[in-house]
Structure formats: structure tokens, C-alpha cells
Phi, psi and omega in degrees: 000141178234123187230136008270190178296336184258026178314308185296326174295322182290326180258358174091013180291335182294330176290319178301316177303316182289320179302318171306311182296327179296334183266355181276154179243004185219161179295320187295316180296318181293326179295321178301319176304308179302328181273004178298133182222154182292133177226154178240012175276111183291331175298317176293314181299316182288328180294318175295316182296315181289332171296319174299312180303314181301315181289334176291325178298312179299317182295322178293329188258006187084128189296128173282347181214157182286143172248080178198168182055044171273064191285147180275101185249021185293323175299327178292317182295320176299315177295318178291346176290349177272137183307142172065012176279158187238137174282139174279159186300314178308306178298321175301320183296311186293321179296320175302317179292317179292326178291328176300314180290320182301320182297318182296322184292308182302321180292327174299306185298340181267352180268167187289336178300329179302338179295346177279344178234073191291333180283341171275318182306317184303334178298332182267004179296137178085356177262110178230119177246135178304122183303329180302329173307313181289325179293309187294324179290322174297325191278330188268352178211136181276182180285355176265358179089018181242153177285119183287158181301324184280011171301331175196156180294324182295319181300315182303310180299318182300314187292324179296320181289317179301310182302316183297317182287319178297329181288321182288327174297316178303311177301312187293316184295325181296318181297309179303313180300318176299314179301313183295328179289313182308317182280352181088004179285344180227143178299148181300324182267007179290148171229167179298149178217174184247135168216135188047043177073012181240151179279127182231165178242127172289120184236142178299142183304324184285345181245017187292340178276346182288334183241115185286135182169192187251128179271111184270337184190169175217157186289173181293333180262354177079003180279343183232133174242154178253112195243134172261120182302148182301317184292343178270339188300315181292326174295324180293322179298314177305316177295326177297314183298323178294320184297319179296325179291325174306308179303316180293324182290318180298315177309312179297325181288317178298317177305311176303317174298315182303321183293321181294324185286327191306311176302337185268353190308316186291321176297321185293319182292321179292326180290323178288330170297323180293315181297323174299321180289317178302315182297317181297311183292324178295317180305310184296322177300308180298317172303316180295320173299321181296326186257008180060045187270167180226169165266094181289172169295138180240131182248128187275057176203157178287117179183161176228135162219076186265141177228128176056039175288140181232139175287110189308316185287320177296314186295329175295316181295314180292330179298317179300332182261014181068032179242165177238144183285138173270118181293157183246128168261129187221129182223115171225139173215198188295337180273322183231099185258333189242120184251121179256107183267123173230166184153183186290159172297146180063024180267354177109006178304311187287324176304312184300317183296309187290322176306314182292319173301304188298313188285325181288321174299313174304312176309313193276352170264006174088018183253134178293155186241147180277101177199178180291143186296339181274003174290154175232135184245135174268177181237132177248146177273331183229141175231132185233137171222140173232095180215145180089179177278114178255024176308127179232113178286333183289320179264013176061042185246131173283173179294317182292322178300319182294325180296319180296320177295327174291324177291330182292316176294324179292319176299325182284328187259347190292144173212191184279003176241028181255139174241122181239146180229119185233125176264131178059055187292134177088357184278169175110349181215194178301122189312313188289324181282320176294330177293320181295314181296323181296321180295315184296319185292319181290332179285326177295315184288337174292314178301334178275359180065023179286161175253141180195169176230131176226148174251141180196160172253353196280129180296324184295324177293322181298331183276350180303320184297340180292329190241358183234122174295148181093344181251133171227159175270156173217141181236138169269118189289145181224129182274106182278349175291304185266000178055051174213148182284146179269345179063025178250130184260125176245128177271152177108339176223152178284160178250161182269148177281339178057039182300321190281322186292321179292322180295322182289324179290328177287350175092027174294136186308140184294327180295326178289323176293326176295315178297316185295322178298317179290326178289325179272341181090124185296333182296319183296318181299307182299317180297316183304313183295320177302310183303306183294319182299323177301318180296319178299309185296323180301313181298310181299326178295320177294325181291317180294322178298317176300312179299318176298320174298317178294316178297324185288319177295322180291326175293316176307314181301315181292320175301307178304320182293320183286325172303316181297315181298322177300311185294327175295315183297317175302317179297316177297316180305308179301320180293317181297316183295313174311314178298319184288320180295326183291316179297317182297314181299322175297319179296317182296316178299317181296320178296312179302317179299319178300319179293317179296319180298313183296314181304312181299316182289325179295316179297318181294331183272006181045047172059042172291134187303310187298309181299318172304315178298318177299321181294320183298317180300320176299318179298315185298317178298314175298323174303307179306318180302309182298319179297319180293319175299321179290324179290319178295321172302316179298313181298317179297323178293320179298314177303312180300326177287325177288324179292331177298318176295309180312310186290349182295324182213117172275142174215155184304133182104348179288152176266127182230161180234128173287114191312307190291320190258355181048049180257132182252135177206185184253129173284116184250349179202139174228134172226193190293331191249326184215178171230161176238132181247131176266122176239096186066243180261005187251138173256128179248136174249137181204188177259156185294331183287352187266354186234163171225145173288135178231157184287172178288324179303313188291322179300313180299309180312313182300315191289331179273349190242097183305341181277343183266320182249117177302119181297320189257043179294324180297312180300324179295320181292317181299315180294325173302315181290328176294322185266358185289125181270132178284355171234128179262128181258112180253009182303131172091353179275153172279163189303309184289319178303309180302312182302311175308311180299311179307313187294317179297319183290324175295315177304314177297321177294326178287320183294328183266006182061028176282131192270331189216128176229162178245140176238111184268102184247350178083173181263295176056225178256012170085004178290312181297323178300315184291322181290318185289325184285334178293309176305312181296325182292335182265350186275126182287354182268351186267123176278314179193161176209155184196169176292149177289161173302159180303322183289338189248013173132348179052225180290354179275352175226132175260125179267130186240132181248116179275158182282000000 
């Protein structure tokens, strides 16, 4: 049950319905929108939501069939169900265009690709139309909406005869016109014309007896008469009879076609129902994309677990004004069923109520809702709202009487599957009495285990949560420093109305406010202000606490990382020392062996002068080689020490080398996140951790050593730029694989100084999109990123702007 009758107008669903109608292309689709109804059947609700998700998948991947020419021919089918009735040419032409679209749709649903959209595919089950209908329809009417000559041999013969006779008449009439002009019966500039469907010659009234024939008309002045020559009259009559024969033959053709069509009418009616459903679901899918809606988890029990829910109509309005909407988080369950919202006027209390009512109603009408995909929505059997002025002059009801009548209906119908939404509960009468009645009603609804949200300024209602399980308070926060509402709802504590602050901001005279303050008591005002300020500070404290936790976690990660790096360095140091000692020992052993071998050979040669001389030269060469190796090691050690000092601090003008590419260039710019290196005429942008500072000697060495510096760096960069794709396609990739490709892709874009790229991750269930955006949000090279426009891919593509 939904109460009252104007429930949809009160929550704004009538506007949603109109938006959906605007997106439909057929009468059938619009009728489906009109027939959209509130449902509490979870199977039906989920089925509708899944159909929308399937169609959104088609929209994102490119429509496989046309959505056009969905003409409403249901009345034509109903007319043709009567025996011997005939379809008219206009309806046949509309049927031809619609059948073309239907044919493509049925082909799609019979293909394997349709298995990816199972909830749409099921709509086509049981629809089978004789292929001959498609063939006959294409044959019997052309793309101009006319019956072609080849529709039947008889029709072709009749039309050929008409054309032959018409051609002979045209030739003879031209001859007669020339003759009339020559004899002066007709003005020199007159031409043949049509009167009463007949070709006639304009003749001067004074000469009308000169041309024998039938007068069809005369001019307004009476000076000209229009004559059909007698010798043409009989031929024209023959053409007229042929035209009647043509009409009879066309009727015969259409009658035969209608008889063929009649057995297929039931299948055609089902097919037209499919067209209407496709149009309807398409409208819901486009609307869902327009409002960034999702299919949340649906639970077949009364509850709310909403995250970042947005009122779609309010968000659209605020966007047009260049403002952003504040999303709503809402949690109600069996333990906390009734939420009492208090806070300042114009602080967003009623918006919370309408958001809850509209989104819950949309969901139970099978329409996707704008909230976080991790949200969970319950199902209610009854929805009740009491908002706005219900004064009725016709029924002699005051505003408050009308509210009480609504409460009576609510109390009679409420149960544990009821959701009620009441604005300004208890207002409209003497505050103390109105508050007491509101309290009693709320306690009764709590006993019935009903779910609900109410807004109020009454203190007695705010205190109910302290003594009654199932009732909780919610406050709309107000910034007392800037004197403005925050439009954020905080559950657990009541809110202040901030009547004096708002009155002061609107410019109410100070003396009035002073008197009012004295009458109400300063203690009450101070308590209200402190309570609200505590809530704001508590919220800020939570935010700071979260930031500290994130920073602490990051610090732990960095410390762990550097501890591991230090351990690796120590390990490498030990290994290098062992290797150096081993190499030194090997040199010594080689030298000793060489000396001993030389001594032995001298002894064996019995001190022959020539042989002794040769051995001494060998020893000298070995000594020189050892000295050279020692000098080289010392130089390398010195160079490494210098470069270690150079790397301690980079500055503009330094000569640096890109580690991975061994490219040498001049450092020309340094900022907080990256550096810029000039390489000839090319500027490269990278991060400081990817380069090392080198001495001028090393730079000169690099310039003279082709193995150290890539000679074709410019060609490499030009080739990279030419082959660089501005869109990275990650569809079908796993999370880790996608992240690696994205990191490499962004690095290349930075290297090539490309400012804007696209990352195609598809829509799916949004996991890959979230992983990629997580990475982008932490990458220092990224300036901003956002969804592509709906026409270029929407949420399936992330547009990235680099710094």
C-alpha cells in the first residue's frame, strides 16, 4: 500500500516518470512508463534492475541492433483480426520499417552474444514470426511507401497501359496547344494545365467554340476557359477506368497479404510487446547513466544501509547552478528503526526525508538508484508520507486536522514492513499539545515495529531515543563559525534548531533577538550551541584520526621498506667485499705462480742469457698490468665517491643520467614532484629518484662512448611518440596486470610530455575502475581524472590529465 494518493507528487516521482517518458521513442514505451508501479516482490524488483544493467552493458559496448521505428500498430493488428479486413498502405509502410528493426533484434537474441545479457534475452522467448511475412512486406511496398509495379503481374500490365496512354495524350495535347496558339485561340505564353484531374488547354472565351471539347472551368474574369479537346476525352476516360482497375488490383494484393498476415497476429502482438519493453528498459538504462545510478544489493527485509545516496532531481538542479550535492548516509535496522531528525530550518531535514522516500520508491519500481554500489536496500510492503500543507477547503479540513487524519490511516495500516516519512511532526497546533500527541503516535508506531523517519523541532520527541529502544536521533549539522548549514546528517544525537543564529543572519533587529533570548533563557541557547559545536568538532576529530591512521600506516610501510633496503645493502656489501678479496687473492696467487714458474724455467735453461731476458720481460709486463689494474680500481672508487657526493643534492644546471636508459642531459627545472631534463632540443620530465648526478668527466666520457650514451635517442623518442596510443585498453585484464600496464603507460606519457590520456576499463561491476582510480589518486604525476562524457564512454572510460 502507498499512501496518500498523491504520494508520487509529494516525493517528486512524477518528475522521474516524465523524464523517462522523454527518453522513450514509442507509444508502447511511454505506456510502460505510465504503468510503472510500486512492488514489494523482490524477485520482480531484481529482475527489472538486472534488465536495466543488461541494457547499460549494451549501451556501453555499442548497440547491436537499431532502436528506431517502433511504430504502434496494435490497433491495426486488432482490426486485422476480423476476417476479410484489409491493411491500408500507410500501415503497411509503418509495418515494413518496424519489422526491419524487429528482425535485427530477433537476430541478436538468437546469437551467442545475447548470452551476455540473459535478462533481456528471456524477453524474446516464445516469439516466432514466419519469415515469409518479412519477405512479402519488403516486396509489396517500397521505401517511398508506395506499392511497386512488381507487386503482381496484373498491376504491372495496368500501369504500363496507363503510362502508354498518358504519353500519347501528352504528345497530342502539345500538338493541339501549338495549333491553338498559331490560330490565336490561346495566348502565346499559356501552357497546358490540370482541371478536375484532366489535362486542359486555356482558350480565350471569345474563341471557345473554335476548339471542340468539354469545358471544365473558367478564369475568375471569365476571359479564359479551360477545354479538354473532344478527341482526347475518350482516351482520358480509358485512363480513368485503368486507374480504377489499378485501385482494385492493389486492394486485391493487400487483401491477399492481410490473409497471410492474420495467422501471425498473435506472434506480432507479442513482438510489439517486446519492442515496448526494449524501449522502456532502454529509457531506464539511459536515465540510470545520466544520474550515475547503480544496482545496489537488495535484501528481502525492511532495512536501510545506504552510502552516498543522492537525490537525482536536486543534484541536477544544483549542477545547473554550479554547486555540488551533499550525499546522504542512512542506516536503519531492526534495532534502530525510527530516526528522529532535528536541526536548523533550511538545513536539509526535509531533503533527507524526500531522498529516502524517492530512492526507496524508485528502487521498488525497478529503477536504478544513485548511491554507492556497496549500499544495501531493504523492501517495504507499505509506504506512507505526510509532508507539506494538506489543508482541504472541500472537506472542511484545517492543516492540522488533515495531518491527524493521515496519522489515523497510518496507525491503522502500520506493521513491521511499513515505512513512514513525516515532516515537522506535531506542528500545526499548540506546541505542548501537538508534541504530546506526536510522541504518543510515535511510541505506538514503535510498538508496531514500523520503520520511519520524522523531522521535528520538539524537545520531547528528541528525548524519546534515550528511553525507547528502536528510536534514534539524527542531527543536521550547522557550522556556528560561518553561520551556515552543512547539510550533513549525523546520527546518535539530536540537533539544534539554531533559531537565533538564523534570525540574526536574516537581519532581524538585535533588540528583538535580545528580548527573545531573555525570554527563552541563555542557558538553553548556550547548551544548544555547545552541543552542535561538539558534534562538528567530533566530526573533524574523526577525520584527523583517520588521516593520522593513514599516515601511520604509510610510515610503517616506508620504515619496513627501508629496513629491507638497508639489509639488502649490507648483504651486497659483504658479498662485494668477499668477491674483491677473492679477486685480490687470485691476483696474488697468479703473480706467485708466475714468479715460481719463471725461476724454474731460468734454472732449467741453465741461465741462458736470451731466455733469461725473455722471462724478465714477461715479469715486467705482468707487473705493469697489475699496476694498471690497481690504478683503474682506485679511479673507479674515486669516481663512485664523487658521484655519491653529487647525488646528495640536485640543483638546476647539474649534469644527470637517467638510470634505466643511461641518457645524459642537463637539469633545467626542479619542483616538489618531478624534474625536467634537457637533451638536445628535447625536454624530458621524470622524478628525481630515477636519475643520478654525474661529474663532468663522466659526462665527457659518455659523450665519447657510444655504448654508454644511446646515439639514436632522438629517433627512439620520436618513434615512441608516433606509436603512443592515447587510449590504454585494460578490458579483460586482471587487477595486478592492469596496474602494471597502467604504471608503465603513465611513465611513458610523462616521458613524452603528453598531457591527457584515456584509460578504457569498461563498466562491469566497477572493480577494475576502482583499482585504477586508486592508483591514479596516489600517483604524483596525475593532475586530475574523471569519467568520460556519456557519448564517449561514460563511466567505462577514465580521462586522465597529467601535470
